[in-house]
DRENSE-312574 format. One record per residue (C-alpha): residue number from 1; residue in three letters; x, y, z. Coordinates in steps of 0.1 Angstrom, whole numbers, m for minus. Example, Ala and Ser with C-alpha at 12.3 -4.5 7.8 and 13.67 -1.06 7.14 Angstrom:
<pts>
+-----+---------+-------+-------+-------+
: num : residuo :     x :     y :     z :
+-----+---------+-------+-------+-------+
:   1 :     ALA :   123 :   m45 :    78 :
:   2 :     SER :   137 :   m11 :    71 :
+-----+---------+-------+-------+-------+
</pts>
This chain:
<pts>
+-----+---------+-------+-------+-------+
: num : residuo :     x :     y :     z :
+-----+---------+-------+-------+-------+
:   1 :     UNK : m2379 :  m158 : m1078 :
:   2 :     UNK : m2344 :  m157 : m1091 :
:   3 :     UNK : m2337 :  m183 : m1117 :
:   4 :     UNK : m2308 :  m207 : m1113 :
:   5 :     UNK : m2278 :  m190 : m1131 :
:   6 :     UNK : m2264 :  m223 : m1143 :
:   7 :     UNK : m2297 :  m234 : m1158 :
:   8 :     UNK : m2303 :  m200 : m1173 :
:   9 :     UNK : m2269 :  m200 : m1189 :
:  10 :     UNK : m2271 :  m235 : m1203 :
:  11 :     UNK : m2305 :  m231 : m1218 :
:  12 :     UNK : m2304 :  m197 : m1234 :
:  13 :     UNK : m2269 :  m183 : m1241 :
:  14 :     UNK : m2251 :  m196 : m1271 :
:  15 :     UNK : m2221 :  m179 : m1288 :
:  16 :     UNK : m2211 :  m187 : m1323 :
:  17 :     UNK : m2185 :  m160 : m1326 :
:  18 :     UNK : m2168 :  m134 : m1304 :
:  19 :     UNK : m2194 :  m109 : m1292 :
:  20 :     UNK : m2192 :   m74 : m1305 :
:  21 :     UNK : m2205 :   m42 : m1289 :
:  22 :     UNK : m2238 :   m46 : m1309 :
:  23 :     UNK : m2242 :   m84 : m1306 :
:  24 :     UNK : m2277 :   m94 : m1294 :
:  25 :     UNK : m2260 :  m121 : m1274 :
:  26 :     UNK : m2241 :   m95 : m1255 :
:  27 :     UNK : m2274 :   m81 : m1240 :
:  28 :     UNK : m2285 :  m116 : m1232 :
:  29 :     UNK : m2252 :  m121 : m1214 :
:  30 :     UNK : m2256 :   m89 : m1194 :
:  31 :     UNK : m2292 :   m97 : m1185 :
:  32 :     UNK : m2280 :  m130 : m1171 :
:  33 :     UNK : m2252 :  m113 : m1151 :
:  34 :     UNK : m2277 :   m87 : m1137 :
:  35 :     UNK : m2301 :  m115 : m1127 :
:  36 :     UNK : m2281 :  m126 : m1096 :
:  37 :     UNK : m2259 :   m95 : m1090 :
:  38 :     UNK : m2275 :   m83 : m1058 :
:  39 :     UNK : m2278 :  m118 : m1043 :
:  40 :     UNK : m2241 :  m125 : m1051 :
:  41 :     UNK : m2230 :   m93 : m1035 :
:  42 :     UNK : m2251 :   m98 : m1004 :
:  43 :     UNK : m2242 :  m134 :  m998 :
:  44 :     UNK : m2207 :  m133 : m1011 :
:  45 :     UNK : m2212 :  m158 : m1039 :
:  46 :     UNK : m2181 :  m157 : m1062 :
:  47 :     UNK : m2192 :  m154 : m1098 :
:  48 :     UNK : m2172 :  m182 : m1113 :
:  49 :     UNK : m2201 :  m192 : m1136 :
:  50 :     UNK : m2204 :  m157 : m1149 :
:  51 :     UNK : m2167 :  m155 : m1157 :
:  52 :     UNK : m2170 :  m188 : m1175 :
:  53 :     UNK : m2198 :  m173 : m1197 :
:  54 :     UNK : m2176 :  m144 : m1204 :
:  55 :     UNK : m2149 :  m168 : m1216 :
:  56 :     UNK : m2174 :  m186 : m1238 :
:  57 :     UNK : m2186 :  m152 : m1252 :
:  58 :     UNK : m2150 :  m141 : m1259 :
:  59 :     UNK : m2159 :  m107 : m1246 :
:  60 :     UNK : m2123 :  m102 : m1237 :
:  61 :     UNK : m2114 :  m101 : m1274 :
:  62 :     UNK : m2137 :   m71 : m1280 :
:  63 :     UNK : m2108 :   m47 : m1289 :
:  64 :     UNK : m2088 :   m72 : m1310 :
:  65 :     UNK : m2091 :   m66 : m1347 :
:  66 :     UNK : m2116 :   m87 : m1367 :
:  67 :     UNK : m2087 :   m99 : m1389 :
:  68 :     UNK : m2071 :  m114 : m1358 :
:  69 :     UNK : m2103 :  m131 : m1346 :
:  70 :     UNK : m2116 :  m104 : m1323 :
:  71 :     UNK : m2146 :   m81 : m1321 :
:  72 :     UNK : m2129 :   m52 : m1337 :
:  73 :     UNK : m2145 :   m26 : m1314 :
:  74 :     UNK : m2133 :    10 : m1310 :
:  75 :     UNK : m2123 :    23 : m1276 :
:  76 :     UNK : m2155 :    42 : m1273 :
:  77 :     UNK : m2175 :    10 : m1280 :
:  78 :     UNK : m2154 :    m8 : m1253 :
:  79 :     UNK : m2163 :    18 : m1227 :
:  80 :     UNK : m2200 :    17 : m1238 :
:  81 :     UNK : m2198 :   m20 : m1230 :
:  82 :     UNK : m2181 :   m13 : m1197 :
:  83 :     UNK : m2208 :    10 : m1186 :
:  84 :     UNK : m2234 :   m16 : m1195 :
:  85 :     UNK : m2215 :   m43 : m1176 :
:  86 :     UNK : m2211 :   m19 : m1146 :
:  87 :     UNK : m2248 :   m15 : m1146 :
:  88 :     UNK : m2253 :   m53 : m1147 :
:  89 :     UNK : m2227 :   m61 : m1120 :
:  90 :     UNK : m2199 :   m38 : m1110 :
:  91 :     UNK : m2180 :   m67 : m1094 :
:  92 :     UNK : m2179 :   m85 : m1127 :
:  93 :     UNK : m2169 :   m54 : m1145 :
:  94 :     UNK : m2140 :   m48 : m1121 :
:  95 :     UNK : m2129 :   m85 : m1125 :
:  96 :     UNK : m2122 :   m79 : m1162 :
:  97 :     UNK : m2106 :   m44 : m1159 :
:  98 :     UNK : m2070 :   m57 : m1158 :
:  99 :     UNK : m2078 :   m80 : m1186 :
: 100 :     UNK : m2087 :   m52 : m1209 :
: 101 :     UNK : m2059 :   m30 : m1196 :
: 102 :     UNK : m2032 :   m57 : m1204 :
: 103 :     UNK : m2048 :   m65 : m1237 :
: 104 :     UNK : m2047 :   m29 : m1247 :
: 105 :     UNK : m2009 :   m28 : m1239 :
: 106 :     UNK : m2004 :   m58 : m1261 :
: 107 :     UNK : m2024 :   m43 : m1290 :
: 108 :     UNK : m2003 :   m11 : m1288 :
: 109 :     UNK : m1971 :   m32 : m1290 :
: 110 :     UNK : m1951 :   m47 : m1319 :
: 111 :     UNK : m1968 :   m78 : m1332 :
: 112 :     UNK : m1940 :  m103 : m1324 :
: 113 :     UNK : m1946 :  m140 : m1322 :
: 114 :     UNK : m1952 :  m140 : m1285 :
: 115 :     UNK : m1976 :  m110 : m1287 :
: 116 :     UNK : m1996 :  m128 : m1314 :
: 117 :     UNK : m1997 :  m159 : m1292 :
: 118 :     UNK : m2010 :  m140 : m1262 :
: 119 :     UNK : m2037 :  m122 : m1284 :
: 120 :     UNK : m2047 :  m156 : m1298 :
: 121 :     UNK : m2052 :  m169 : m1262 :
: 122 :     UNK : m2075 :  m140 : m1256 :
: 123 :     UNK : m2094 :  m147 : m1288 :
: 124 :     UNK : m2098 :  m183 : m1276 :
: 125 :     UNK : m2114 :  m170 : m1244 :
: 126 :     UNK : m2085 :  m166 : m1219 :
: 127 :     UNK : m2090 :  m140 : m1191 :
: 128 :     UNK : m2060 :  m120 : m1180 :
: 129 :     UNK : m2053 :  m110 : m1144 :
: 130 :     UNK : m2027 :   m86 : m1129 :
: 131 :     UNK : m2003 :   m88 : m1100 :
: 132 :     UNK : m1985 :   m54 : m1095 :
: 133 :     UNK : m1989 :   m39 : m1060 :
: 134 :     UNK : m1963 :   m45 : m1033 :
: 135 :     UNK : m1970 :   m32 :  m998 :
: 136 :     UNK : m1933 :   m29 :  m991 :
: 137 :     UNK : m1931 :    m1 : m1016 :
: 138 :     UNK : m1930 :    33 :  m999 :
: 139 :     UNK : m1954 :    49 : m1024 :
: 140 :     UNK : m1985 :    31 : m1037 :
: 141 :     UNK : m1995 :    32 : m1073 :
: 142 :     UNK : m1960 :    36 : m1088 :
: 143 :     UNK : m1937 :    12 : m1106 :
: 144 :     UNK : m1914 :     4 : m1077 :
: 145 :     UNK : m1907 :   m33 : m1073 :
: 146 :     UNK : m1888 :   m44 : m1041 :
: 147 :     UNK : m1901 :   m79 : m1034 :
: 148 :     UNK : m1911 :  m100 : m1064 :
: 149 :     UNK : m1878 :  m109 : m1080 :
: 150 :     UNK : m1866 :  m129 : m1110 :
: 151 :     UNK : m1834 :  m150 : m1105 :
: 152 :     UNK : m1816 :  m168 : m1134 :
: 153 :     UNK : m1823 :  m206 : m1136 :
: 154 :     UNK : m1807 :  m223 : m1166 :
: 155 :     UNK : m1822 :  m209 : m1198 :
: 156 :     UNK : m1850 :  m192 : m1178 :
: 157 :     UNK : m1858 :  m178 : m1144 :
: 158 :     UNK : m1874 :  m185 : m1110 :
: 159 :     UNK : m1898 :  m160 : m1094 :
: 160 :     UNK : m1903 :  m155 : m1057 :
: 161 :     UNK : m1923 :  m128 : m1039 :
: 162 :     UNK : m1958 :  m116 : m1030 :
: 163 :     UNK : m1983 :   m92 : m1046 :
: 164 :     UNK : m2014 :   m77 : m1032 :
: 165 :     UNK : m2047 :   m63 : m1046 :
: 166 :     UNK : m2045 :   m87 : m1076 :
: 167 :     UNK : m2079 :   m78 : m1089 :
: 168 :     UNK : m2095 :  m104 : m1112 :
: 169 :     UNK : m2066 :  m128 : m1109 :
: 170 :     UNK : m2086 :  m153 : m1089 :
: 171 :     UNK : m2107 :  m160 : m1120 :
: 172 :     UNK : m2079 :  m156 : m1146 :
: 173 :     UNK : m2061 :  m180 : m1170 :
: 174 :     UNK : m2031 :  m158 : m1175 :
: 175 :     UNK : m2015 :  m133 : m1151 :
: 176 :     UNK : m1994 :  m102 : m1160 :
: 177 :     UNK : m1968 :   m95 : m1132 :
: 178 :     UNK : m1945 :   m66 : m1126 :
: 179 :     UNK : m1912 :   m80 : m1113 :
: 180 :     UNK : m1876 :   m70 : m1104 :
: 181 :     UNK : m1852 :   m82 : m1131 :
: 182 :     UNK : m1818 :   m96 : m1121 :
: 183 :     UNK : m1801 :   m63 : m1132 :
: 184 :     UNK : m1824 :   m43 : m1109 :
: 185 :     UNK : m1846 :   m29 : m1136 :
: 186 :     UNK : m1884 :   m33 : m1138 :
: 187 :     UNK : m1897 :   m60 : m1161 :
: 188 :     UNK : m1930 :   m79 : m1166 :
: 189 :     UNK : m1938 :  m115 : m1170 :
: 190 :     UNK : m1969 :  m132 : m1186 :
: 191 :     UNK : m1976 :  m167 : m1173 :
: 192 :     UNK : m2005 :  m191 : m1168 :
: 193 :     UNK : m2022 :  m189 : m1134 :
: 194 :     UNK : m2019 :  m227 : m1130 :
: 195 :     UNK : m1981 :  m226 : m1130 :
: 196 :     UNK : m1966 :  m246 : m1101 :
: 197 :     UNK : m1957 :  m224 : m1071 :
: 198 :     UNK : m1983 :  m197 : m1080 :
: 199 :     UNK : m2010 :  m193 : m1053 :
: 200 :     UNK : m2040 :  m170 : m1055 :
: 201 :     UNK : m2058 :  m162 : m1023 :
: 202 :     UNK : m2092 :  m146 : m1020 :
: 203 :     UNK : m2085 :  m124 :  m989 :
: 204 :     UNK : m2099 :   m91 : m1000 :
: 205 :     UNK : m2121 :   m78 :  m971 :
: 206 :     UNK : m2132 :   m44 :  m983 :
: 207 :     UNK : m2168 :   m33 :  m977 :
: 208 :     UNK : m2173 :   m29 : m1015 :
: 209 :     UNK : m2164 :   m47 : m1046 :
: 210 :     UNK : m2165 :   m79 : m1025 :
: 211 :     UNK : m2163 :  m104 : m1053 :
: 212 :     UNK : m2135 :   m91 : m1074 :
: 213 :     UNK : m2109 :  m115 : m1061 :
: 214 :     UNK : m2087 :   m86 : m1052 :
: 215 :     UNK : m2065 :  m108 : m1031 :
: 216 :     UNK : m2029 :  m118 : m1024 :
: 217 :     UNK : m2008 :  m136 : m1050 :
: 218 :     UNK : m1977 :  m156 : m1039 :
: 219 :     UNK : m1949 :  m168 : m1061 :
: 220 :     UNK : m1928 :  m196 : m1047 :
: 221 :     UNK : m1899 :  m207 : m1069 :
: 222 :     UNK : m1922 :  m203 : m1100 :
: 223 :     UNK : m1905 :  m213 : m1132 :
: 224 :     UNK : m1906 :  m185 : m1158 :
: 225 :     UNK : m1894 :  m191 : m1194 :
: 226 :     UNK : m1872 :  m165 : m1211 :
: 227 :     UNK : m1898 :  m156 : m1237 :
: 228 :     UNK : m1924 :  m149 : m1209 :
: 229 :     UNK : m1903 :  m119 : m1197 :
: 230 :     UNK : m1908 :   m84 : m1211 :
: 231 :     UNK : m1878 :   m63 : m1203 :
: 232 :     UNK : m1875 :   m25 : m1206 :
: 233 :     UNK : m1851 :   m29 : m1235 :
: 234 :     UNK : m1874 :   m52 : m1255 :
: 235 :     UNK : m1887 :   m38 : m1288 :
: 236 :     UNK : m1922 :   m53 : m1284 :
: 237 :     UNK : m1931 :   m36 : m1251 :
: 238 :     UNK : m1957 :    m9 : m1247 :
: 239 :     UNK : m1941 :    25 : m1249 :
: 240 :     UNK : m1972 :    47 : m1243 :
: 241 :     UNK : m1962 :    70 : m1213 :
: 242 :     UNK : m1997 :    73 : m1198 :
: 243 :     UNK : m2017 :    45 : m1183 :
: 244 :     UNK : m2052 :    57 : m1192 :
: 245 :     UNK : m2074 :    26 : m1196 :
: 246 :     UNK : m2073 :    13 : m1160 :
: 247 :     UNK : m2085 :    46 : m1145 :
: 248 :     UNK : m2111 :    53 : m1171 :
: 249 :     UNK : m2124 :    17 : m1167 :
: 250 :     UNK : m2132 :    23 : m1130 :
: 251 :     UNK : m2149 :    56 : m1139 :
: 252 :     UNK : m2170 :    38 : m1165 :
: 253 :     UNK : m2181 :    12 : m1139 :
: 254 :     UNK : m2193 :    40 : m1116 :
: 255 :     UNK : m2212 :    55 : m1146 :
: 256 :     UNK : m2228 :    21 : m1150 :
: 257 :     UNK : m2237 :    20 : m1113 :
: 258 :     UNK : m2257 :    52 : m1117 :
: 259 :     UNK : m2278 :    34 : m1143 :
: 260 :     UNK : m2285 :     6 : m1118 :
: 261 :     UNK : m2294 :    31 : m1091 :
: 262 :     UNK : m2319 :    48 : m1116 :
: 263 :     UNK : m2335 :    14 : m1123 :
: 264 :     UNK : m2338 :     6 : m1086 :
: 265 :     UNK : m2352 :    40 : m1077 :
: 266 :     UNK : m2378 :    38 : m1104 :
: 267 :     UNK : m2389 :     3 : m1093 :
: 268 :     UNK : m2391 :    14 : m1057 :
: 269 :     UNK : m2415 :    42 : m1065 :
: 270 :     UNK : m2437 :    21 : m1088 :
: 271 :     UNK : m2439 :    m7 : m1062 :
: 272 :     UNK : m2442 :    15 : m1032 :
: 273 :     UNK : m2475 :     7 : m1014 :
: 274 :     UNK : m2475 :    37 :  m991 :
: 275 :     UNK : m2458 :    71 :  m986 :
: 276 :     UNK : m2453 :    96 :  m958 :
: 277 :     UNK : m2485 :   111 :  m943 :
: 278 :     UNK : m2471 :   146 :  m950 :
: 279 :     UNK : m2462 :   138 :  m986 :
: 280 :     UNK : m2479 :   160 : m1013 :
: 281 :     UNK : m2494 :   130 : m1030 :
: 282 :     UNK : m2509 :    97 : m1017 :
: 283 :     UNK : m2495 :    79 : m1048 :
: 284 :     UNK : m2457 :    77 : m1048 :
: 285 :     UNK : m2455 :    77 : m1086 :
: 286 :     UNK : m2474 :   110 : m1086 :
: 287 :     UNK : m2453 :   127 : m1060 :
: 288 :     UNK : m2434 :   156 : m1076 :
: 289 :     UNK : m2406 :   154 : m1050 :
: 290 :     UNK : m2399 :   118 : m1058 :
: 291 :     UNK : m2402 :   126 : m1095 :
: 292 :     UNK : m2377 :   153 : m1092 :
: 293 :     UNK : m2353 :   130 : m1073 :
: 294 :     UNK : m2355 :   103 : m1100 :
: 295 :     UNK : m2351 :   130 : m1127 :
: 296 :     UNK : m2319 :   141 : m1110 :
: 297 :     UNK : m2305 :   105 : m1110 :
: 298 :     UNK : m2314 :   102 : m1146 :
: 299 :     UNK : m2296 :   134 : m1155 :
: 300 :     UNK : m2266 :   122 : m1135 :
: 301 :     UNK : m2265 :    89 : m1155 :
: 302 :     UNK : m2266 :   108 : m1188 :
: 303 :     UNK : m2239 :   132 : m1178 :
: 304 :     UNK : m2216 :   105 : m1164 :
: 305 :     UNK : m2219 :    84 : m1195 :
: 306 :     UNK : m2213 :   113 : m1218 :
: 307 :     UNK : m2182 :   123 : m1199 :
: 308 :     UNK : m2167 :    88 : m1199 :
: 309 :     UNK : m2173 :    84 : m1237 :
: 310 :     UNK : m2158 :   118 : m1244 :
: 311 :     UNK : m2126 :   107 : m1226 :
: 312 :     UNK : m2127 :    73 : m1245 :
: 313 :     UNK : m2127 :    92 : m1278 :
: 314 :     UNK : m2092 :   104 : m1270 :
: 315 :     UNK : m2080 :    68 : m1269 :
: 316 :     UNK : m2094 :    63 : m1304 :
: 317 :     UNK : m2074 :    93 : m1316 :
: 318 :     UNK : m2041 :    78 : m1304 :
: 319 :     UNK : m2033 :    56 : m1334 :
: 320 :     UNK : m2035 :    85 : m1358 :
: 321 :     UNK : m2012 :   106 : m1335 :
: 322 :     UNK : m1987 :    78 : m1333 :
: 323 :     UNK : m1983 :    78 : m1371 :
: 324 :     UNK : m1972 :   115 : m1368 :
: 325 :     UNK : m1943 :   106 : m1344 :
: 326 :     UNK : m1935 :   102 : m1308 :
: 327 :     UNK : m1940 :   138 : m1299 :
: 328 :     UNK : m1975 :   139 : m1313 :
: 329 :     UNK : m1984 :   106 : m1297 :
: 330 :     UNK : m1972 :   118 : m1263 :
: 331 :     UNK : m1992 :   150 : m1266 :
: 332 :     UNK : m2023 :   131 : m1276 :
: 333 :     UNK : m2018 :   107 : m1247 :
: 334 :     UNK : m2014 :   135 : m1222 :
: 335 :     UNK : m2046 :   151 : m1235 :
: 336 :     UNK : m2064 :   118 : m1231 :
: 337 :     UNK : m2050 :   113 : m1196 :
: 338 :     UNK : m2062 :   147 : m1186 :
: 339 :     UNK : m2097 :   139 : m1199 :
: 340 :     UNK : m2098 :   106 : m1180 :
: 341 :     UNK : m2086 :   124 : m1148 :
: 342 :     UNK : m2112 :   151 : m1151 :
: 343 :     UNK : m2138 :   125 : m1158 :
: 344 :     UNK : m2130 :   107 : m1126 :
: 345 :     UNK : m2135 :   138 : m1105 :
: 346 :     UNK : m2169 :   145 : m1118 :
: 347 :     UNK : m2183 :   110 : m1123 :
: 348 :     UNK : m2173 :    99 : m1088 :
: 349 :     UNK : m2193 :   127 : m1073 :
: 350 :     UNK : m2223 :   120 : m1096 :
: 351 :     UNK : m2222 :    83 : m1086 :
: 352 :     UNK : m2219 :    89 : m1049 :
: 353 :     UNK : m2247 :   115 : m1050 :
: 354 :     UNK : m2269 :    92 : m1070 :
: 355 :     UNK : m2263 :    62 : m1046 :
: 356 :     UNK : m2274 :    85 : m1017 :
: 357 :     UNK : m2305 :    98 : m1035 :
: 358 :     UNK : m2318 :    62 : m1038 :
: 359 :     UNK : m2324 :    63 : m1000 :
: 360 :     UNK : m2343 :    96 : m1003 :
: 361 :     UNK : m2366 :    78 : m1027 :
: 362 :     UNK : m2373 :    48 : m1004 :
: 363 :     UNK : m2368 :    60 :  m969 :
: 364 :     UNK : m2357 :    39 :  m940 :
: 365 :     UNK : m2371 :     6 :  m954 :
: 366 :     UNK : m2345 :     8 :  m981 :
: 367 :     UNK : m2318 :     2 :  m956 :
: 368 :     UNK : m2328 :   m34 :  m950 :
: 369 :     UNK : m2301 :   m59 :  m956 :
: 370 :     UNK : m2324 :   m80 :  m977 :
: 371 :     UNK : m2328 :   m52 : m1002 :
: 372 :     UNK : m2290 :   m47 : m1004 :
: 373 :     UNK : m2294 :   m12 : m1018 :
: 374 :     UNK : m2263 :    m1 :  m999 :
: 375 :     UNK : m2242 :   m21 : m1024 :
: 376 :     UNK : m2244 :     8 : m1048 :
: 377 :     UNK : m2228 :    33 : m1024 :
: 378 :     UNK : m2203 :     7 : m1011 :
: 379 :     UNK : m2192 :    m2 : m1046 :
: 380 :     UNK : m2190 :    34 : m1058 :
: 381 :     UNK : m2170 :    45 : m1027 :
: 382 :     UNK : m2146 :    16 : m1031 :
: 383 :     UNK : m2140 :    23 : m1068 :
: 384 :     UNK : m2136 :    60 : m1062 :
: 385 :     UNK : m2110 :    53 : m1035 :
: 386 :     UNK : m2086 :    40 : m1061 :
: 387 :     UNK : m2062 :    69 : m1065 :
: 388 :     UNK : m2082 :    94 : m1043 :
: 389 :     UNK : m2097 :   125 : m1060 :
: 390 :     UNK : m2077 :   151 : m1041 :
: 391 :     UNK : m2044 :   138 : m1055 :
: 392 :     UNK : m2060 :   136 : m1089 :
: 393 :     UNK : m2073 :   172 : m1087 :
: 394 :     UNK : m2039 :   185 : m1075 :
: 395 :     UNK : m2021 :   170 : m1104 :
: 396 :     UNK : m2046 :   185 : m1128 :
: 397 :     UNK : m2043 :   219 : m1112 :
: 398 :     UNK : m2005 :   217 : m1113 :
: 399 :     UNK : m2007 :   211 : m1150 :
: 400 :     UNK : m2031 :   239 : m1156 :
: 401 :     UNK : m2011 :   264 : m1136 :
: 402 :     UNK : m1975 :   254 : m1142 :
: 403 :     UNK : m1977 :   231 : m1172 :
: 404 :     UNK : m1963 :   202 : m1151 :
: 405 :     UNK : m1970 :   169 : m1169 :
: 406 :     UNK : m1993 :   144 : m1153 :
: 407 :     UNK : m1977 :   114 : m1136 :
: 408 :     UNK : m1967 :    88 : m1161 :
: 409 :     UNK : m1971 :    50 : m1160 :
: 410 :     UNK : m1980 :    35 : m1127 :
: 411 :     UNK : m2017 :    38 : m1116 :
: 412 :     UNK : m2029 :    74 : m1123 :
+-----+---------+-------+-------+-------+
</pts>
C-alpha cells in the first residue's frame, strides 16, 4: 500500500540546510518523490506537495556557491542529481528544469544588487518558472517575440500578452519572461507569479509529462518595475552564446527514466508467477532471454549516464575558459553545446529502446493501465520531441562538414 505523501513528508523529512549532491536527506527526498510517482502520473495528481518539499530542501540552490548560501555543487554533480530525480519522477524533474536553467544564467552574470537578490530568493527556497514560447512566432525555439509586449507606465512598465508551454511555472514563485521591449528589442523580465494580472493555466494535454504544468501564461496589464527588466544593453545579463543547460537537462531526465525502467523490469521478473509454455525455463528469473534483456537495459542506463555526465563536464570547464577571454569562452561553449547535442541523439534512442524492452520482459499483462508501465515510453517520447533529433543531427553534421557554428541562444 502506498503511504500518504503528506504524512510521509511531515514525519520523516527534515532539512537543516540546503541539500547538496551528497546529502543523506536528498536520497530521502527522492525516495518520497518516487513513492507516488506512478500513481500521480496515472491519475493526474499534480505534485504540489512534492514541489513544496523541494522548496523546503532548497534543492534549487544546488549550484549557488556555499559562500552565498547554496549547495556549491559542480555542473557534473547537478546532472547526477537530475538523473536521480528523473529516475524518481520525470515529471518533477521537468518541473524544475527551467528553474536550474534560469539560475545558471544568473550565476554566469555580473553580481549586481538585483542578481544577488534573485539568488537570495532561490537560497530561501523560491522556485523559478519560464514563459518564453509564442505560437505566433513563425519558427519555434528561437528568440522572436511578437506578442508579449512591454509598454512604458510612469517609472515602470505594463506587460500584456500570452505565452505557451510554460513548463514548471504553475508551481513557481518567480517567472522569467521573454518580452518585446518598447524599442523593439528582446528583453527579459523577472517577476513574482502572484503579481496581479498574471494567470497560469494548466492546459497541457500531451500524452507524456502530464504533470509539468506546461500550460498557458497570460499577462493582462501586469505591472513591471524598471529593475525587473533585463535589456540587451544591460551589463548584468548573461552573455554566453549557447543555451546548453535546458537541452542537457532533458537528456539527463531520459537517462534517469532508463534507471526506472531497469528497476521495473527487474521487479517484474522477480515477481512473475508464470512464464510462456515455450520459454527455456519455468522460472522467469532463470530464463537466459529475460536475463539478457535486463542486461541490455542495465547497459543502456550505464551508457546514458556516462554520456550525460561527460557533456556536463564541459559546463564545469567554462569558468576557466572565460578567464582566458571571450574567444576562448565561445570556443569552450561551442564544444560543450556539441557534446550536449550528440548526447541527446544517443540517449534518446537508448531511453526509447529501454522503455520498449520493458514490455518484452513482461508480455501483454504489462500493458494494463493499472501498472502504468507505458508512462516510461510516453515520458521519454515527449521529452525527446523537444527539438527533434533530425534537426539536431543535421546541425551537427553541418558543423562537422562545413564548420558551420551551431544555432545560438534560443532552444537548441
